[in-house]
C-alpha positions in Angstrom: 132.0 249.9 11.3 129.9 246.6 12.3 130.8 244.9 16.0 132.0 241.3 16.1 131.7 238.7 18.8 133.7 235.3 18.7 131.9 232.2 20.5 134.2 230.5 23.0 132.5 227.3 23.4 133.2 224.5 20.3 130.1 224.0 18.5 131.7 220.8 17.2 135.2 219.6 17.5 137.3 222.9 16.8 134.7 225.1 15.1 134.3 228.5 16.6 132.3 230.7 15.5 132.5 234.6 14.4 129.4 235.9 14.6 127.9 240.2 13.9 126.9 241.2 17.1 123.5 240.9 15.5 123.4 237.6 14.7 119.9 235.6 15.8 122.3 232.9 16.1 124.2 234.5 18.8 124.7 232.1 21.8 123.8 233.7 25.3 127.0 235.9 26.4 128.4 233.3 28.4 130.8 231.6 26.1 131.5 234.3 23.9 133.7 237.1 23.7 134.2 240.7 22.1 136.3 240.9 19.6 135.5 244.2 18.5 134.3 247.2 16.1 136.0 246.5 12.3 135.3 247.7 8.9 135.2 244.2 7.2 134.7 240.6 8.9 138.0 239.3 7.5 139.5 241.6 9.9 137.1 240.3 12.5 138.3 236.6 11.6 142.0 237.6 11.4 141.5 239.1 14.9 139.9 235.5 16.0 142.4 233.4 14.3 144.8 235.0 16.2 142.6 233.5 19.4 141.6 230.3 18.6 142.5 227.5 16.2 139.6 226.4 14.0 137.4 229.6 13.5 134.9 230.0 10.6 132.4 232.5 9.8 128.7 232.5 11.2 127.0 230.7 8.3 123.5 233.0 9.5 125.0 236.3 9.3 128.3 236.5 8.0 129.2 235.3 4.4 132.6 233.3 3.7 
């Protein structure tokens, strides 16, 4: 199971990214929230959508 992080500082208006814990584009720990360990990225994104609007997968580490 992979671990996922939510970038809580919007990159663009109302755009928050979900990253795999090992992503090279993951920002510093400030402005992030640990989502947990999931068997697939959809479950992590679903969790993030329940926390913030405008969530999308990171294009560097997660395929849409």
